[in-house]
NUDREN-367532 format. One record per residue (C-alpha): x, y, z. Coordinates in pm, whole numbers, plus 32768, in hexadecimal, padded with zeros to 4 digits. Layout:
N
XYZ ...
end
This chain:
993
DE059C533C7B DCBF9D003CD5 DC449BC03D73 DD889BA63E35 DD699D0B3EBA DC029CC73F1D DC6F9B983FE1 DD789C664094 DC739D6940FD DB7E9C5C4163 DC819BC14248 DCB49D0A4304 DBB59D494419 DAF29E8C441B DAB39F6942EF DB719F5E41A9 DC73A05C4218 DDCF9FDF4258 DE119FD143CF DF28A094446D E082A0004492 E0A39EFE45A1 DF459E6D4579 DF3A9CF54544 DE229C2F44A8 DDB69AC644AD DE1A99EF438B DCAB99BC4330 DC6798D14215 DDD9989241E7 DDFF98024343 DDC796984398 DDA995DC44DE DD03962E4624 DC81978B466A DD6897BB4794 DE96976B46B9 DE4A986F45AC DF85992C4548 DF949AA44542 DFD69B4543F2 E0739C93439F DF879D924301 E07C9DB041DF E00E9C644153 DF1D9B5A41D2 E0269A564183 E1399B184239 E1479AA143A7 E1CE9B6544CB E3079ADD4578 E2CF99AB4650 E39698A24703 E34197844617 E3FA982844F5 E546981C45AC E52C96D4466D E5E595A645E8 E52194AA46B2 E3C39464472E E40893BD487C E35B94D2493C E20F946C48A5 E1F8958447A7 E1BA95414637 E2EA959C4567 E29496A94466 E33B97364331 E310989C42C6 E29C98D5415F E3A69916405A E3CD9A5B3F9E E33599BC3E69 E1FA996F3F2D E1E49AD33FB2 E22C9B773E63 E13C9AAA3D90 DFC19A9E3DC7 DF6B99443E4D DE81985F3D94 DD8397C03E81 DDC396743DD6 DF35968A3E31 DEFE96B83FA6 DF7D95934077 DE7C94A7410E DE3294C94282 DF0C93F54366 DE8092A043AF DE7592034504 DF1B90B244EE DE4790364610 DF768FB246CD DF989009483D E0A2910B4885 E1C990814945 E21591394A85 E38C914C4AB4 E43891354C06 E4C4928E4C5E E56D92FC4DA0 E57594494E54 E6B094EF4ED6 E69994585036 E67692EB4FD8 E71A92FD4E83 E84793D74EDB E8849428504A E83692D650E7 E8D8921E4FC6 EA1792EE4FE7 EA1F92C75161 E9F7914F5145 EB18913A504E EBF49223511C EBA69169525F EC51903051F4 ED3C8F275270 EE57901F52AF ED9590DA53BB ED538FA6548C EE848ED2544F EFA08FC153FD EF5A91215482 EFBB90CD55ED F0F5901B5571 F15091475493 F120922B55BF F20E9157568F F3159164557E F2F992D35515 F2829365565F F15694485690 F1F9957855EC F26F94CD54AE F12D94025497 F06995485498 F15995C8538D F115949052BD EF9D94BB52E8 EFA8962C5290 F08795F05160 EF9B94E250E5 EE6E95BF5128 EF1596E45077 EF3C96164F3C EDE1957F4F51 ED3896CA4FA6 EDDB97854E88 ED8A965E4DA7 EC22966A4E22 EC0C97DD4DC8 EC9D97904C70 EBA596734C47 EA8D97594CB4 EAF598604BB6 EB0997664A9A E9C896B44AF9 E90897FD4B04 E98A986D49B1 E88097AC48F8 E7C99664491D E8A59545498F E84293F1490C E8AC929E498E EA20925E498C EA8593344AB2 EBF4938D4ABA EC38930C495C EB1993D648CE EB9095184970 ECFF94F74913 ECBE948547AF EBBD9597476D ECA9969A4800 EE04962D478C ED9C95594665 EDAC93E3461B EF2993E04614 EF43940A478F EDE093B247EF EDE592524762 EF2A91DE4810 EEBE9272495B ED6391DE4938 EDFE90884905 EEEA90B24A2D EDDB91404B0D ECF2901C4AC5 EE168F374B1A EE588FFC4C5A ECEF8FD24CC5 ED0D8E5C4C8F EE478E5F4D68 ED918F294E74 EC838E204E75 ED8B8D154EB3 EE2D8DED4FC4 ECED8E09508E EC958C9E5052 EDE98C3850DC EDAB8D19520B EC5F8C6C5246 ED038B19521F EE128B72531C ED098BCC541C EC478A8C53E5 ED8A89C653FA EDE18A665548 EC868A1D55D1 ECA488B15567 EE02889D55F3 ED9489245744 EC8D88165750 ED7D870256E7 ECE486D4558F EE0A871754A9 EDE386695357 EF42865252C1 F02F876C531E F02288E55339 F05E893951C8 EF8E8825512B EE6E88695217 EE6789D15197 EE6389535030 ED48885E506B EC6E8953512B ECB88A6C5033 EC5689954F09 EB0B89334FA7 EAC68A9E5005 EB078B314EAD EA248A294E11 E90A8A934EF9 E9488C034EA7 E9358BAF4D36 E7E08B0F4D6E E7658C504E16 E7DC8D254CF0 E7288C3E4BFF E5EC8C8D4CC0 E6028DF54C43 E63B8F4F4CD5 E5008F3E4DA8 E5808E114E6B E6D88EAA4E86 E6468FEF4F13 E57C8F30501D E6B28E725086 E7768FB750A3 E671904B5191 E6928F1F5278 E80C8F3D526D E7FA90B152BF E722907553F1 E8128F67546A E9389052543C E89991685505 E84B90765621 E9AF8FF55626 EA4391555631 E95A91BD574D E9B6907B57FD EB2990CA57DF EB13922E5867 EA3991B55988 EB3B90A859D3 EC5591A759F7 EBAC92485B25 EB5390FF5BD5 EC5790A45CE0 ED2B8F875C55 ED218E2E5CEF EE578D695D55 EE4A8CA95C0B EE418DED5B41 EF618E7E5C0B F02E8D495BBF F0128D915A4B F0748F005A79 EF2D8FC05AA5 EF2A90A25BD8 EE2991AD5B81 EE7D93175B3D EFD193655BD6 F0A994995B98 F1E893C75BB1 F17492DF5A9B F10C940859C3 F26194B059ED F31D936A59AD F25D932D586A F288948D57E1 F3D394405733 F418932A5636 F4AF91D55680 F4E5912E552E F51D8FB75535 F5508E995442 F56B8E9952C9 F4408F8252A8 F4CB907C539F F4D791C452DD F3FD92F452B7 F3AC92C95148 F36C91565176 F26B91AD5281 F1DE92B65198 F1BD91BC507A F10D90BD515A F01C91C251E5 EFCC927750A0 EED891705017 EDF591C2513C EDC0931C50A3 ED8092A54F41 EC0B926A4F54 EBB693D14EF5 EB6693714D8D EA6892664DE5 E94793534DA4 E9E493CC4C60 EA1892694BE4 E8A092284BE3 E84193864B6C E76792E84A63 E68792604B7B E66193AE4C34 E52E948C4C25 E5F995CD4C1B E76E958A4BE2 E7CA96FA4BC4 E72F97594D11 E76496174DD0 E8D395D04D89 E96597104E25 E880970B4F52 E899959A4FA0 EA0E95724F5B EA839699502F E9A4963B5153 EA2294D65144 EB8A95535150 EB409631527B EA9895255351 EB90941152FF ECBB94F6533D EC2C9554548E EBFD93E654E6 ED63938E547C EDF494A45553 ED2294455680 ED7592D25665 EEE8931B563D EEF9940A5765 EE1A93405850 EEC191F25813 F01C928D5837 EFB59338597B EF3A91F75A1D F00C90D3599D F182909D59CA F256902D58A5 F2C68EDF5938 F2168DE95A1D F23F8C785A60 F0D38C1D5A99 F1398B445BC3 F08F8B795D14 F1D08B035DBE F27D8C4B5D5E F1AF8D0C5E5B F28B8DB85F61 F1828D6A6066 F1DD8BFA603F F3528C396024 F38C8D636104 F4FE8D1A613B F5578D3D5FCA F5D28E925F59 F57D8F1A5DFF F5BA90545D33 F4BA904F5C1A F38391255BF2 F2AA90045C6E F35390175DC3 F298915A5E0D F153909D5DE4 F1B98F645EA5 F2308E885D86 F38D8E0E5D27 F3B18DE05BAD F52C8E185BAF F58C8CB85B4D F4B98CA25A10 F5148E0859B6 F6898DBE59C9 F6668C75590F F5708D04580E F4828BE65858 F3518CA958CB F2168C295824 F12E8D3C5897 F1278EB258B6 F0FA8FC057B3 F2288F5756E4 F1E78DE156DA F0758D9156E7 EFA68DE855B0 EE5D8DA45667 EE9E8EA55779 ED5C8F665731 EC938E32578E ED4C8E2758DB ED0E8F975928 EB9F8F9B58CA EA7B8F4E59AA EA298E1158E9 EB288D67580C EA158CBD5749 E98C8E0B56CD EAE98E6D5655 EB008D24559E E9AE8D6B5500 EA2D8EC954AB EB618E365404 EA808D4A5343 E9A18E6C52DB EAC48F52527D EB828E5151B6 EA548DB9510A E9B68F0A50B7 EAFB8F8D5026 EB3A8E4C4F67 E9D78E524EE2 E9EF8FC14E84 EB348F914DC8 EAB28E574D1F E9898F214C9F EA5990534C3C EB648FA04B71 EA788F054A6C E9B5904B4A4A EAF7910149EA EB688FE84909 EA158FD6485E EA2B914447F4 EB8B910A4770 EB138FDD46AA E9F5909F460D EAE391AF4594 EB9F90AC44C2 ECF191414513 EDA28FF34538 ED5F8EBB4469 ECD68D7144EB EC368E024627 EAE18E564597 EA678D004607 EA698D764772 E9A18EB3472C E8508E0946F5 E74B8E6A47F7 E6268DA24878 E4DE8DFC491D E4348F484957 E56D8FDF49F2 E6528F6448DD E71E8E9349D1 E8778E29494B E8618CBC49B3 E9878C5948D8 EA538D704975 E9F88CEF4ACE EA858B9D4A72 EBCA8C3549ED EC018D094B25 EBAA8BDD4BFC ECC28B174B58 EDBD8C344B8A ED598C614CF6 ED6E8AEB4D33 EECE8ADE4CA4 EF498BE24D9E EE868B4A4EBD EF628A174E8F F08E8AF04EF1 EFF58AFA504B F0C98C1C50D4 F0258D695126 F16A8E2D513F F1D58DBD4FE1 F0908E184F34 F05D8F6E4FD8 F18E90244F3F F12F8FA64DE3 EFD290374E09 F06291804E89 F13391954D4F F00D916D4C5F EF2692524D22 F02D93634D3B F06093554BC3 EEE9937B4B8F EED094984C89 EFF495494BE6 EF4D95394A91 EDFD95AF4B1C EEA196E04BB9 EF6697264A80 EE25970E49B6 ED85981C4A8E EEBC98F64A7A EEDC98D24903 ED6D991748C1 ED879A534995 EEC59AE84904 EE5C9AAE479A ED349B9447DC EC509AD646F4 EAF69B7946DA EA639A20471F EB089A0F4878 E9F09A904956 E9DC99B34A8E E8C299F94B81 E9A7999E4CA3 EA8F9AC94CCA EB489A7B4E0E EC839A004D67 EDCC9A944CF7 EE8B9A164BC6 EFDB9A4B4C6E EF8199794D9B EF10986E4CA5 F06498824BFC F10F98694D50 F04397334DA8 F09796984C56 F20B96D74C8B F1F996514DF0 F14595184D7A F25194C64C78 F36C95094D70 F2CC942B4E78 F2AE93114D7A F42892FE4D68 F45993334EDC F36792184F2E F3DB91074E3E F4C891884D32 F4CC904B4C61 F34F903A4C5E F34591A84BF3 F43491604AD4 F36390374A69 F226910A4A79 F2BC921F49A6 F346912248AD F1EC90864888 F14B91DE4862 F24B92424759 F21491014693 F09A912746A0 F0B8929A464F F19A924C4527 F09F915244A2 EF7A924544B7 F04D935F4421 F0AF927D4300 EF4F91FC42BE EEB1935942DD ED4F92ED433F EC3E93A54287 EBAB945643B5 EB6895C24404 EB2196094571 EB75977B4580 ECA79740465A ED7B98494701 EE9D97D74624 EDD8984F44F8 EDAB999E45A5 EF1E999E45FA EF8299594494 EEA49A754421 EF469B63451B F0A19AF744AD F04C9B1A433D EFB49C714378 F0DF9CE34448 F1E19C664350 F1219CF5422A F11C9E4842D0 F2919E2A431B F2D79DE441AC F2399F2C4144 F3579FED41E5 F4649F1B413A F4DC9F853FE4 F4ED9E7D3ED4 F6449DED3E8A F6AE9D1F3D61 F7489C153E47 F5F39BD13EDE F5309BCF3D98 F4379AB43D80 F3559A6A3C59 F2039AAC3CFB F1149A1E3C00 EFB49A743B9A EF4799443AD2 EE18996939F0 EDA598043A13 EC3098323A05 EBAB97203AE9 ECF796803B54 EC7A951C3B2A EC49955D39B6 EDBB95AD397C EE7694D33A79 EFBE94D739B5 EFD2965339C8 EF8496493B3D F08395353B7D F19595E23AB8 F17997313B6A F13A968A3CBA F27C95C33C91 F36996ED3CA1 F29497D33D7D F24796D93E93 F2C697583FE4 F396986E3F47 F2AC99623E9B F14799CD3E5E F05C99193D70 EEFB998C3D22 EE1698CB3C3A ED3299C43B8E EBE3996C3AF7 EB3A9A753A21 E9C29A433A00 E9059AEF38EB E7F29BD63966 E6E79B34388F E74899DA390B E75A9A2F3A7F E60999993AD6 E66698473A42 E7AA98313B09 E770975D3C44 E77398263D85 E82897123E41 E93F97053D3F EA3D97CB3E0D EA3E96D63F2F EA4495B13E41 EB6C96393D7E EC2C968F3EBA EBF295293F2F EC7394B23DDF EDB2957F3E0A EDE394F93F6A EDB093933EFE EEAF93C83DEA EF9C945E3EF0 EFC395A03E2D F00E96CB3F0D EF4597D13E5A EE3698D03E98 ED0498D13DBE EC3D99FE3D54 EB2A9A3A3C56 EAC89B7C3BAD E99A9BD83ADE E9E89CA439A6 E9729CE73844 EAB49C6737A7 EBF29BAB37F3 ECC39CE737D3 EBE89DAB38C3 EBE29C9339C4 ED5A9C5939AE ED9B9DD039CA ECD09DEB3B0B ED6B9CB23B9B EEC99D343B57 EE739E7E3BFC EDB59DFB3D29 EE469CA23D7A EF329C7C3E9E EF719D2F3FE4 F07C9E3A4004 F1C49DAB3F83 F11E9C573F62 F0959CA23E0A F0D09BFA3CBA F1E49C6C3BD0 F1CA9B5C3AC8 F09C9AFC39F6 F07C99913989 EF959928386F EF4C97F037B0 EF9897FA363B EE5E983C356B EE76970B3490 ED2E974F33DA ED8E98AF3370 ED4498663201 EBE597DB323D EB6A98BA3357 EAAA99FC332A EB8A9B1C32BB EB179BE933E7 EB8F9AD234CE ECE59ACF3425 ECFE9C493440 EC9D9C3635B0 EDAD9B3335F4 EEC49BFD354F EE4B9D3E35F4 EE6B9C8E3744 EFDA9C4936FA F00F9DAF3689 EF629E3737BF F0439D62389E F1759DFA37F8 F0DE9F543830 F0B59EFC39A1 F22A9E9E39B8 F1D69D2F39F3 F2AA9C0E3983 F1F29B2E388C F1FD99B4386D F13298DB377F F12F976137A0 F0ED968C366F F0BF9513365E F079944C3524 EF4A93A635BD EECC94F2363A EE89955837A1 ED10953337B2 ECAA93DB3839 EB329412382F EB129302372B EBD2920B3807 EAF19254392D E9B1922E3864 EA2C90F137BA EA6F905E3911 E903909B396B E94191BE3A57 E87692F33A15 E8DA93C13B43 E9F394743A8F E99995E13A6C E998967D3914 E9F197EC3906 E992989E37C4 EAA9999D37FC EBA0988837A7 EB5297D63663 EB959663365E ECDD960A35B6 EC5D956B3478 ED8994B933EC ED9194AE326F ED95935531D8 EEF29385314E EF7393C132AD EEA892AC334A EF7891BA327D F0B692403319 F06591E93482 F1499242359C F1D490FA3616 F262919E3748 F11A922937CB F05B90E337F2 EF2C9198387F EE669094393A ED6790853A4B EDDD900F3B9D EC7F8FA63BF3 EC4D90703D30 EBAE91BE3D7C EBA192213C0D ED1A92503C05 EDB392373AA9 EF2691E73AAF F00592D139E9 F16692AC3965 F1E3939F3A6F F18392AB3B84 F27B91AA3B01 F3F0918D3B40 F4A992213A1A F5DF914A3A3D F71F91C13995 F675927C387C F6ED93DA3838 F642952A3857 F6A295EC3721 F6A097663745 F69F982C3601 F704997C368C F6C79A443553 F68B9B9535F8 F70B9C27373E F5D99C5D3814 F6809C973966 F6B79B2539B6 F5579A9F39EA F59199AA38CA F6AF99123993 F61A99313AEF F4DF98613AB9 F599972D3A2C F69597463B4A F57A97453C4A F4ED960E3BA4 F63595513BDB F616958C3D52 F4ED949D3D5C F50D93263D85 F46292D63C3B F55393B43B7B F69393A33C4A F73E92AF3B5C F6EE93853A2D F80E94463991 F7FA95AB3918 F86F95FB37B9 F87C9760373A F86097B435C9 F8C2990E3550 F8DC99B233FD FA349A033370 FB139A08323E FC06990431C4 FD3099EB31E7 FCD89A53334D FC49990733C4 FD5B98BD34C2 FD579A1D354B FBDD9A143567 FBE998CA3623 FCFD994B3706 FC429A8B3758 FAFF99CF37A1 FBB998D13876 FC5099EA3945 FAFE9A903970 FA54995039DE FB7398FF3AC8 FB459A4E3B72 F9D49A043B8C FA4098C63C44 F97297E83B61 F9DD96823B17 F9BE966B399E FA07952138F1 FA5895B7379E FA5196FC36DC F9FD96E2356A FA2D98003474 F93497FA3354 F9E7987B321E F907981030FE F7C498C13158 F7E6999D3023 F7D398742F38 F68C98642E77 F58C97742F12 F50396462E5F F3FE96962D5C F2F495B72DF5 F31796632F47 F30197B92EAB F1D197482DE4 F12A96CA2F22 F15A981E2FBE F0C298CC2E90 EF9897E22E9F EF65982E3010 EF5499A52FD3 EE9099902E8C ED3199A82F2C ED929AF82FC3 EE329B952E8D EDA29CD22DFC EDF29D322C95 EDCE9E912C08 ECD89E142B05 EBF09D8F2C18 EC049ED62CD6 EBB89FA82BA7 ECE8A0792BED EC7FA0DA2D51 ED619FE92E11 ED82A0C32F45 EC0BA0DD2F77 EBDE9F662F59 ECFC9F28304B EC5BA017313D EB179F553129 EBCC9E03313A ED199E3431EF ED689CC331D0 ED859CDA3055 EEE29CD22FB9 EF3A9DA12E88 F0439D4C2D87 F10F9E6E2E0C F10D9DD52F69 F1809C882EE1 F2949D262E17 F3149DE72F43 F3229CB53021 F39F9BC12F1A F50C9BBA2F93 F4979B7A30F8 F3AF9A683085 F4C099B32FC5 F5AE99C330EF F498994F31D5 F43E982430FA F5AE97CD30DD F5DA97E83257 F4B396FD3283 F56495FF31A3 F6A0961D3277 F5DA95EF33BA F52B94B7333C F67A942732D2 F7429475340F F63194433516 F5879308349D F5D2925535E7 F5A7937C36D4 F4B7938B37F9 F46A94FC37C2 F4C1960836C5 F4D09770373C F4CE987D3630 F4E099F5364F F3889A823600 F37E9B8F34F0 F2FE9CDF3568 F1B29D4134D1 F1C19E7C33FE F08A9F51342D F0709F7832B3 F0889E033273 EF3C9D583221 EED79C503319 EECB9B3C3215 F0299B8F31A1 F0B29B843303 F0089A353346 F09199A93201 F1E59A193276 F1BE995D33BF F13398313305 F25998263217 F34B983C333B F2B597203409 F20E963F3305 F25594C832FD F32C94B53436 F2D5937034E7 F32893DD3649 F27D94FB3706 F2E59654368D F2FB9787376D F2FD98D736BD F37399CC37C5 F3DB9B3537D7 F43C9C1138FB F3E39D803915 F5449DEF38BB F5A39E273A28 F6B29D543ACB F6359C2C3B92 F7909B953BBC F8D49C323C31 FA399BCD3C7A FA709CE23D79 FA589CA33EEF F9979DE33F34 
end
């Protein structure tokens, strides 16, 4: 120790005095690595570092070296220089520089490219002609309202901790849990694949029209779209295989082309139109055209407001493009809010300007024929809007045969612009950039879902390749999905389906933000604070409503798929812990309800056996855990208590609690687990009974395993066991003791199977079965290993069939003896079992006793198969059984000759000793008990369970005598035996209040 102190002083700069608080020192000889990377140590201990980032980081992508703080054992014990870890070795391999994007290129430009898609060029003018300027602005603002609120919710979630790859799925699953996150992640990846097909079809339509104008049509309109779309998506797949760097370079080129095309369009609106442009309906800015196009003019099968809304909405769904590649961003928390909101602002402004300008300069209907000019046909009268500008489009308007104009020509922006070729290039750039962005996003989301192992058989697609961990298999899967929908070849059919999936995702994102906010979890601390949980809830509600208003059948299908996927995840219960807001919500609910219970008085109608089960490590006594868990599951409290001796605390594994809780979860036992360090079993049980629980959620019944080695164990251990039972009675607890012929302790089975991870607790002695009892094995228990996760199968995990549960209600304890067997019959494994009640009575009053008991049980509303009155309990037992009892108590007998006349003093020194006077006083009880045991073995030979009223322990009764009494009562019964006793207060009633 002196050497250790000297080393501490040597490591502190300056003199030997301890520096003042707040001073930090270099690690000195304990530090390894480069001088500039030396850690700073607290002056408390040269091995005790000050707080630093590397202790809390889960990854090392930023270039830092991941560090682990020293454990308490290291800080508390002087280190041996020989035990210090070797310095880190440089593997000599070059460090891979990952491709990371800033907020402009990675978020804003990417979002703008995905928002500026096929809808803007090919459908926005047509939507404006149908809905009019006013309703089109309403549609744009409604879409922007949803996307803006969603963007604020995304910003809040993404700044509440580091966001890894997986985008939307990652955020929803880590906020709402895998139950909702996994289905939405699957649907959102599918929606991105559909969006890729949508934009590819838009590109194919444009190419088809260009070929058609030049007389180069291949087959027909639909098949040409399919052929061109297939070729396009194959080329996009090749770009994605080139990696994110190639994809980012392509996106920059697309963005430049888009800006040029938009500038070209707005310049074209102010250039005086030529005769050819006037023939197709473009007359420049005119107040008459603007006024005429203010109001809606719905036409055709798609002519409705919500249909227009559903077709337009996909153009606003690119806001998550930056989030979907958050794993490839330099600063996701800072870049996502800034880039997403700016992208929404600029794209919304462009949508409004395009809608207003095109509706102010182009009429709805035009023939495209130069012969309709009034200058050539001055004698013809007309009444349409075109007449004011020198054109007569009345005939095609009346016949609904106009091929041009705002309502009929999808390529009207190319006509209005200064150069139609630049608009075509802009359409190519918008559609291809969006298609490429969605094709990259979908596999990234799906890859994260695959790695979480929520659903089976999809892990194959989660494998990453290259320095950026590219999901090449995911690319191929999304390519196949996109190709399948490209073969539909109809833009207006695909768009509403995409709107449906995106709205569902947006609704869940907003609900995630709302739920995380209202649960007030301490872990909810987003850096982005410009959001409101109630606006998020409003956006979530609006998203779900619009799903049904857009395409009700698609919404029903979506919800059905989500419910099926949710049901699967809920059933499988994946072993993940992501700190979700649902966990915080459950805590708040539990806390609120627990507090509410404190103001409610207990009532006998609501009594539940809330059990404290002294199992030791639960995996050592699985039968005891299974039995109690059977009737407490989902209806009452169960706590598995493990009492650790103080002198054995250091040998008990520190990780045991988590391991035992995992064991309970794997066994599907709904129980809490708690351990307590004490000097004795009685002391530990006493403290657990006093301190376990929360408010009214506290135990009222103590469950123990029968101490089958009571004759061989140390007398102090026997005394401790009986004192625990006595102390439980003093605490007004109900008592239940479970006995099985093979014993409860399965440590031997675990060790014989070659598994040494079972935890031995010295507070609970192993059940050493005597050889005479080993010969009488319990055929019903069939304790065997199921071969997985160290789970030993117990008799209580099997179906009990039509066997009976025999209740020997010897003493009235308030009804607990009846209640526990009744609760067992409510479970599937026991529901076919019949209840039989045995009571004590006389031959002369047997019928009256049965009648009275039948009436009582009927008022308790219990379905009892049979009531048996035992009338011969006073007959003397068989001599061999009485002799066996005397042999069992013989080692504890104390004669007056041995005590030298001072029996009381010897009993005080050894309270487990039994005097002849004690035996004489209890002799009548012993004979009746042995006789009752004979009756039980005769009547219940084929029973599934025997329940017997537990005798109350007299404080003056020696512990060995009481245990011999319990042994005589339950000895030799082949099925499990439950000795149970209530605390003399009613737990059952036949009154309604």
